ChimeraX commands (.cxc) that place a marker at each C-alpha (Angstrom):
marker #1 position 0.00,0.00,0.00 radius 0.5
marker #1 position 1.27,3.46,-0.90 radius 0.5
marker #1 position 0.09,6.69,0.74 radius 0.5
marker #1 position 0.35,9.99,-1.10 radius 0.5
marker #1 position -0.44,13.45,0.18 radius 0.5
marker #1 position -1.15,16.82,-1.38 radius 0.5
marker #1 position -2.11,20.34,-0.43 radius 0.5
marker #1 position -3.05,21.12,-4.02 radius 0.5
marker #1 position -6.27,20.46,-5.93 radius 0.5
marker #1 position -4.44,18.01,-8.19 radius 0.5
marker #1 position -4.84,14.37,-9.30 radius 0.5
marker #1 position -4.30,13.04,-5.78 radius 0.5
marker #1 position -7.02,15.37,-4.55 radius 0.5
marker #1 position -9.30,14.21,-7.37 radius 0.5
marker #1 position -8.79,10.61,-6.20 radius 0.5
marker #1 position -9.71,11.66,-2.65 radius 0.5
marker #1 position -12.76,13.49,-3.93 radius 0.5
marker #1 position -13.96,10.44,-5.87 radius 0.5
marker #1 position -13.64,8.18,-2.80 radius 0.5
marker #1 position -15.53,10.73,-0.69 radius 0.5
marker #1 position -18.24,10.96,-3.34 radius 0.5
marker #1 position -18.63,7.16,-3.35 radius 0.5
marker #1 position -18.65,6.76,0.43 radius 0.5
marker #1 position -20.27,9.88,1.84 radius 0.5
marker #1 position -22.62,10.93,-0.97 radius 0.5
marker #1 position -23.35,7.56,-2.59 radius 0.5
marker #1 position -23.35,5.17,0.37 radius 0.5
marker #1 position -24.25,7.43,3.31 radius 0.5
marker #1 position -26.56,9.86,1.52 radius 0.5
marker #1 position -24.69,13.03,2.55 radius 0.5
marker #1 position -25.64,16.04,0.43 radius 0.5
marker #1 position -22.80,16.72,-2.02 radius 0.5
marker #1 position -22.83,20.45,-1.17 radius 0.5
marker #1 position -22.30,19.57,2.49 radius 0.5
marker #1 position -19.52,17.08,1.74 radius 0.5
marker #1 position -17.61,19.45,-0.53 radius 0.5
marker #1 position -17.89,22.43,1.79 radius 0.5
marker #1 position -15.38,24.78,0.19 radius 0.5
marker #1 position -12.57,24.11,2.66 radius 0.5
marker #1 position -10.68,21.47,0.66 radius 0.5
marker #1 position -8.19,24.06,-0.60 radius 0.5
marker #1 position -7.19,24.70,3.05 radius 0.5
marker #1 position -6.56,21.01,3.81 radius 0.5
marker #1 position -3.86,18.41,3.31 radius 0.5
marker #1 position -5.33,15.35,1.60 radius 0.5
marker #1 position -4.05,11.80,2.01 radius 0.5
marker #1 position -4.89,8.94,-0.35 radius 0.5
marker #1 position -3.96,5.28,0.09 radius 0.5
marker #1 position -3.38,3.30,-3.09 radius 0.5
marker #1 position -3.51,-0.48,-3.33 radius 0.5
marker #1 position -2.30,-1.98,-6.59 radius 0.5
marker #1 position -2.21,1.53,-8.02 radius 0.5
marker #1 position -5.90,2.12,-7.27 radius 0.5
marker #1 position -7.12,4.73,-4.77 radius 0.5
marker #1 position -8.82,2.92,-1.89 radius 0.5
marker #1 position -8.89,5.22,1.16 radius 0.5
marker #1 position -8.63,8.89,2.02 radius 0.5
marker #1 position -8.50,11.42,4.84 radius 0.5
marker #1 position -7.82,15.12,5.14 radius 0.5
marker #1 position -6.31,17.30,7.83 radius 0.5
marker #1 position -6.96,20.94,8.58 radius 0.5
marker #1 position -5.21,23.22,11.03 radius 0.5
marker #1 position -7.12,25.75,13.11 radius 0.5
marker #1 position -6.43,27.73,16.27 radius 0.5
marker #1 position -7.71,24.64,18.13 radius 0.5
marker #1 position -5.12,22.33,16.54 radius 0.5
marker #1 position -4.96,19.73,13.79 radius 0.5
marker #1 position -8.24,18.08,12.79 radius 0.5
marker #1 position -8.41,14.72,11.00 radius 0.5
marker #1 position -11.51,14.71,8.81 radius 0.5
marker #1 position -13.28,13.00,5.92 radius 0.5
marker #1 position -11.82,9.55,6.61 radius 0.5
marker #1 position -13.23,7.08,4.08 radius 0.5
marker #1 position -12.43,3.66,2.63 radius 0.5
marker #1 position -13.90,2.21,-0.53 radius 0.5
marker #1 position -16.31,-0.66,0.08 radius 0.5
marker #1 position -14.75,-4.13,0.00 radius 0.5
marker #1 position -11.15,-3.06,0.66 radius 0.5
marker #1 position -9.00,-4.89,3.19 radius 0.5
marker #1 position -5.38,-4.33,4.16 radius 0.5
marker link #1:1,2 radius 0.2
marker link #1:2,3 radius 0.2
marker link #1:3,4 radius 0.2
marker link #1:4,5 radius 0.2
marker link #1:5,6 radius 0.2
marker link #1:6,7 radius 0.2
marker link #1:7,8 radius 0.2
marker link #1:8,9 radius 0.2
marker link #1:9,10 radius 0.2
marker link #1:10,11 radius 0.2
marker link #1:11,12 radius 0.2
marker link #1:12,13 radius 0.2
marker link #1:13,14 radius 0.2
marker link #1:14,15 radius 0.2
marker link #1:15,16 radius 0.2
marker link #1:16,17 radius 0.2
marker link #1:17,18 radius 0.2
marker link #1:18,19 radius 0.2
marker link #1:19,20 radius 0.2
marker link #1:20,21 radius 0.2
marker link #1:21,22 radius 0.2
marker link #1:22,23 radius 0.2
marker link #1:23,24 radius 0.2
marker link #1:24,25 radius 0.2
marker link #1:25,26 radius 0.2
marker link #1:26,27 radius 0.2
marker link #1:27,28 radius 0.2
marker link #1:28,29 radius 0.2
marker link #1:29,30 radius 0.2
marker link #1:30,31 radius 0.2
marker link #1:31,32 radius 0.2
marker link #1:32,33 radius 0.2
marker link #1:33,34 radius 0.2
marker link #1:34,35 radius 0.2
marker link #1:35,36 radius 0.2
marker link #1:36,37 radius 0.2
marker link #1:37,38 radius 0.2
marker link #1:38,39 radius 0.2
marker link #1:39,40 radius 0.2
marker link #1:40,41 radius 0.2
marker link #1:41,42 radius 0.2
marker link #1:42,43 radius 0.2
marker link #1:43,44 radius 0.2
marker link #1:44,45 radius 0.2
marker link #1:45,46 radius 0.2
marker link #1:46,47 radius 0.2
marker link #1:47,48 radius 0.2
marker link #1:48,49 radius 0.2
marker link #1:49,50 radius 0.2
marker link #1:50,51 radius 0.2
marker link #1:51,52 radius 0.2
marker link #1:52,53 radius 0.2
marker link #1:53,54 radius 0.2
marker link #1:54,55 radius 0.2
marker link #1:55,56 radius 0.2
marker link #1:56,57 radius 0.2
marker link #1:57,58 radius 0.2
marker link #1:58,59 radius 0.2
marker link #1:59,60 radius 0.2
marker link #1:60,61 radius 0.2
marker link #1:61,62 radius 0.2
marker link #1:62,63 radius 0.2
marker link #1:63,64 radius 0.2
marker link #1:64,65 radius 0.2
marker link #1:65,66 radius 0.2
marker link #1:66,67 radius 0.2
marker link #1:67,68 radius 0.2
marker link #1:68,69 radius 0.2
marker link #1:69,70 radius 0.2
marker link #1:70,71 radius 0.2
marker link #1:71,72 radius 0.2
marker link #1:72,73 radius 0.2
marker link #1:73,74 radius 0.2
marker link #1:74,75 radius 0.2
marker link #1:75,76 radius 0.2
marker link #1:76,77 radius 0.2
marker link #1:77,78 radius 0.2
marker link #1:78,79 radius 0.2
marker link #1:79,80 radius 0.2
view
């Protein structure tokens, strides 16, 4: 398993976004406008790849209260 990170809205971010769309919007029924809340450009995004395919994601944001781990999601049917 390989983990990549980015603070840009690049291909790694697009992989994270797709996982979040599958898990939060598709599976959990979260409104897409709520999931993609406009703060992604302020976050560091992490994506785990298995066999070259994106399978899990999380993001971190930093505020006056500290570092927050958010939007943790794993594609359905993935095991380590």
